N, C-alpha and C positions, 0 to 999 in steps of 0.2 A: 911819945911817938904813938898819932892815931895809925890805924890803918887807913883812912883815907892819905894822909902820907905814907904812910909804904906803897901804897900802890901807885902815888904816881914818881916813889923813887925805881920803880920796878920797871913802868915806863918807857923812862929817860935810861935803863937800864945797868942801875944801879939794883944791889944787892940789900932786901929790910933785914935789919938783925932781931936779936930776938926777942922781944920785943915788937914784933909779927908774931910769931910763934905765938907768944900766950898771947894772943887776940885771938887766932885761930881757934886756938885750946878752947877760949871759952866760948867762941861759938858753936865751936859741933857740939853745943849741947841743945843744938839747934841746927837746923837747914832752913836759907835763906835760896829759894827755886824762883825760877820766873819762867814763866810761858807765857801764851798766848793764846785768847779764845777762838779759836780754829781747830776745824777737825785735823790738818796735820798734826794737833798739840795733842788728838786727842788719848795718848798715854795720860799726859797731867791729868786731861779736862776728870778721866775714868779714875785715877787714884787720889784727885783731891776731892772728891763726888762720899769716893768710898773710903774716906783716910788709908788709903790700902801703904803709900810709902811708910806715913809715920807707924802702921804697926810692924813691918816689917825693920822699920830703923830703929824704933822706941824711943826716939826724942819729936819733938813738935816738928811739924813742918811749917814755913810761915812764908807762904806764895804770895810773888807778885806780879802783876798780867799787863804784858805787852800789849803794845801797835804793831811791834815791826821791830828784827831783830838790831839795827844801831842805835837805840836806845838801850835793849836788853845790853848789848858791850857798855855801852859809859855806866850804867847801873853796874856791871860787872868789875870794869876799872878803877872804881869809885868804894868797891867795897862792900856797898848794898847788898850783893850777892854774894852768892858761894858757887851758884853752879846756874844753867838754864836751859830750856828748848828753845833750839833757835834754830834758824835757817842757816847753812852752811854760805851765804853768799858774806853776812855779817862775822861767822866764824872766820874766813879766809881775811877778811878785813883788820880785824880785832887782834888775829894773832900775827901777821904781820904786823901792822902799827905796836904788839908791842916785843915784835921782836921776839916771837915763839916763849915768851917771859909767864904771863899773866895767866893763860889757860891754855887744857887741852880737849880733847875730841874722845872720850869713852864710850859714846856706843852711837846706834842709829837710833832712827823712831819713823821716820815716815819717808816712805817712794811713793812719789805722784801726786796728783790731787794741786797739780798747778796749768796756766794758762790766760786764751787769749778771748776775750768772750768782747762782741759786738752788737750792736744798735742794731736792729731792723734799719732798713733802710739808709745806709750811711755811703751808699755806693761802692762799697771794699767788697768786691766780689774776689781778688787773689794776693800775691802779698805785693805786688805791684801799684797797689791802689790808694794806701795810704798817705802818702803826698802831701795835704798842709792838714792831717789830722792830730786829734788827741787824747791822748792813748792814759788811762791813770796806772800809777803803782801804788803800793803801798806807803813808800817810803824812800829817800835818797839813798842809793846804796843798800837799800835792802834786797834780799835775793830774786824775789821775781824784779824787781826794778832792773836789775845786771844781766837777767836772763833777757830780759826785753831790748837792752840793750845792745847786747853780744846780736840774739835776734838780726834788728834791725839794722844795726850796721853792717852784718855781714851779707846784708841784702841791699846794698848803697846809699841805703840812707842819712843825713847828716842831721842833729837836733837843734832846733832854735836857738840855744843858749849858745853852740856854735857855728852863724849864719847858716843854718839848715833852716827847713819848712815842718820837721813833724816834730811835734811836741810830747814828752813826760813829762806828766804830772805828779807829783808826790800827793795821794791822798787816803786819808785814813781807809779801811775799807768803809766803814758807815758814810764817812762821804763820797765816798766811790757810788755807795747805789743810791744815796741822794742826786750827785749830778746825772749819771747815767740816766732814770727815771726822767729829768728834764730835761735831757738831749744837750745838755754841755758838755757832754768827752762822746766819742765814738766807741769806745774801747773803753778795758781793762783788763790787765794783765794782774792776775791773784790768784789766790792759792780758795779752798774748799774751808768752808762750804759754801763762800761768798761767788765762787764762781757758777754755782747752783744757782743760789738766790739771785744773780743776776739775768738767769735763764727762766727760769719760773717764776718768780717775782714780778723780774721786767720785763720779758719776752724780748731774753739776748739769745745771741746765736753762738755756739762754743768753734771760733774760728780755731782754734791751732790748742792742741792736747801737747804737752809739751814731753807726753811719753814718746812721740812720734819725731822728737831729734835725738831720742838716743838707743843706744842697745839693747833692746832685749827689755823694752823700754821702763827702764831703771835707773833711779836716781835720784839725791838724794834730795827731801822734800827741808827736813827735819832730820836734826842731829843733838848729843847730849852733849852739853859744853860742862867742865867744873874747873873753878881755880885749883891753878897747879901747887900753892898753899896748902890749903882745904883737901888734896889730892894727899901729897904727902905726911898731913897730919891724923888722917883720920882715912885710911884705905879700910879698914875692915864694914865701917858706914856707908865708902865706897860704895864697896861690894854688894853692902845686904842696899842700896837706894838701885843697883841692878839686876839683880835678884826679882825685887819689886819690877822692874821695870818689863823684865823678859816677863813675869806673871803676866803683868796687866793685859800686854800683849796679847800674851794666846789666849787669854779670857777672850779679849775684846776679839780677834778671829776665830774664835771656836763660837759666839753667836752675833751674828750682830747688829739681829732684830736687837734682841736686850741689848747691849750695846747706845744702841742708837737712841733709848729711851734716857739710861744713862746719862747721854754724852748732851744730852736737849735738853734733861733737866738742870744741868750745868750750866748748860750758854741759856740757859735762862737768866738763872742767879748771876752770871756773870754779865750778860747785855740785856738783861730788862727783855732779851723776845726770845717767847719757843718757835725752832721753824719747823715749817711746813713737812709733813711726812714723809714728803715727797723731794724735798732737798738734803733733809738730812738720807735718807736710802741715797741718792744717787753721789751725795756727795762720800759718802763711804764706796762705796762702789770703784770707786775713781784712786784711789789712797791705798797703798797697800803696807800695812803694819807692820815693821821688823825694827828687829836690835842693830842692825848691818849698816853700816853707816852708806856704804854703795861708795868705799871711797875712791873709786876710782873717776865718780863722776864729779867730787867734789876737787881733785886736778886739773880736768879737764875745766873744769868753770872757772878755778881760778888762770890756769894759763889761756883763754881762750876771752876772759875779762881785761887783760895785761894785752893780749895781742889788739884789742879796740882803745886800747889806751885808756879803761878805766882805771884799770894798778897801775904805776908809771914804771916800777920796775920790773923786773921778772920774777912769780911768789917763790920764797922758798918755803917750805910746807913741812921738810923735817922736820918731826916730833909732834907734829898738828894731831896724829892719833895714839892713845896709850889706850889697847885693848886687851892689856894683859888682864885686866881683873875683870873684863866682857870674858872673854876666853876662859878665865880660870868658872866663873859661875857658868856659863854652858857648857862646860867639861862636866861639873855637877850635875846638870840637868840631863844628859847623855844629849846635846845637842849639841851638832856643827860649828866649830870655832869658824870664825870670820878672822877676813886676811885686811891687810891695809894695803 
């Protein structure tokens, strides 16, 4: 029985046999880890640049880069990766699709750093002016796409695919930048560093910072998920991954100027382009790097997605968080525990 077959059986609500356990044990010789080349995934970029995770785990890390969360979820479902940095939207959808059987959230990564940027000259002055606008999001069903759908629906807009006039257009972040420059879209709801790039490189204006929508301005932008199979068979490796995550987060927060150099060099490797100093400085300033998954925001997002009809059934997120290992690590480091 292949690992892919086992993953399909899990999605059907069946149990994998000992053959899967053998596969997991073999894969524990390395960790297959997903991430995106975004500032909201800074710990992944920083750790990848310096080999921090490999040093702590004692095994190779096989990195996979994605543009947005739904693609990363599919990779996890087909056993192509063991864990991933990911936005809460796809994490919610994936957890519901697999009836909670495929993965869990074991830590937070980032809060903030998302919002809506508009081109100058669109005539959009307030939330009543979007009319027939076209607004880009990174991918259908990704965290920013869901956030945009909730925000516009709550303000009475109907989307073109449902007979309305407002268009949400799924575009990769680089394509957003291109069409923004050409004037073919009115704006983009996205994450850093793309917000700052649209502002500085394209003359865009930040219309809405998502922080303004949340209590104390805190909401999950990125979390860390891991396969239940991998977690069950590799608990100490998981603890070491979390130890490394906490340490890398502390290093970034201690010196964002130094972190900016490391992150920029890694982004150059992954995207082929250095960011302007002003771009990366603005991007880092908007993001809170944290191991706290800000669980309340994830639950609220799920409820809102159901309320507007994006999720057909009321979301059952029981068991989506497994924070015991994280809290053990935090206790070792004399840091406060995080709550579900």
